[in-house]
C-alpha positions, -999 to 999 in steps of 0.1 A, spaced: 0 0 0 29 24 8 44 22 -28 10 33 -42 9 63 -19 44 72 -29 35 70 -66 4 91 -61 25 117 -42 51 119 -69 25 123 -96 9 151 -76 43 167 -72 50 165 -109 16 180 -118 22 208 -92 56 214 -107 42 217 -142 17 242 -130 43 263 -111 68 261 -139 44 276 -164 40 308 -143 54 339 -159 80 343 -131 106 315 -130 109 315 -92 77 295 -83 90 266 -105 122 263 -85 105 259 -51 98 221 -53 132 212 -67 148 233 -40 128 215 -13 136 181 -28 173 190 -27 172 201 9 153 170 19 178 148 0 207 164 19 192 151 52 196 114 42 235 113 41 237 134 72 217 109 91 241 80 84 260 68 113 295 52 112 291 18 127 325 1 125 330 10 89 362 26 76 360 61 62 362 51 26 333 27 28 312 53 47 320 79 21 309 55 -7 277 48 10 270 85 16 276 92 -21 252 64 -32 225 75 -7 229 111 -19 225 101 -56 195 80 -49 179 107 -27 183 132 -55 162 113 -81 131 134 -73 152 166 -76 163 155 -110 128 146 -121 114 180 -109 142 200 -125 136 181 -158 99 191 -157 109 227 -148 133 230 -177 109 215 -202 80 238 -191 102 269 -191 114 260 -227 77 258 -237 69 291 -220 99 308 -237 89 294 -271 53 307 -267 66 341 -256 88 344 -287 58 333 -308 36 360 -293 63 386 -299 66 375 -335 28 377 -340 28 412 -325 55 423 -349 36 409 -379 6 430 -370 
């Protein structure tokens, strides 16, 4: 049941990200990726060294950080795609205004 809830939350986050990214200002679209990045930084900081050498702990921290940043990467990809679309539409509107 928990994986279904996680999928629903991620779909909701992507839809919200699409909505925020299409706003005229670019800042609302960066809120969710920023929050995802801050949350992903918590995971490696919560790791405790339990008899591991420093190299192994560092490798585990890097892997955890990469896995925890998957939502950040997804949200940034949605942001960049939506902003590209907004920019293209803005240029199209300027071109139409010049033609008139």
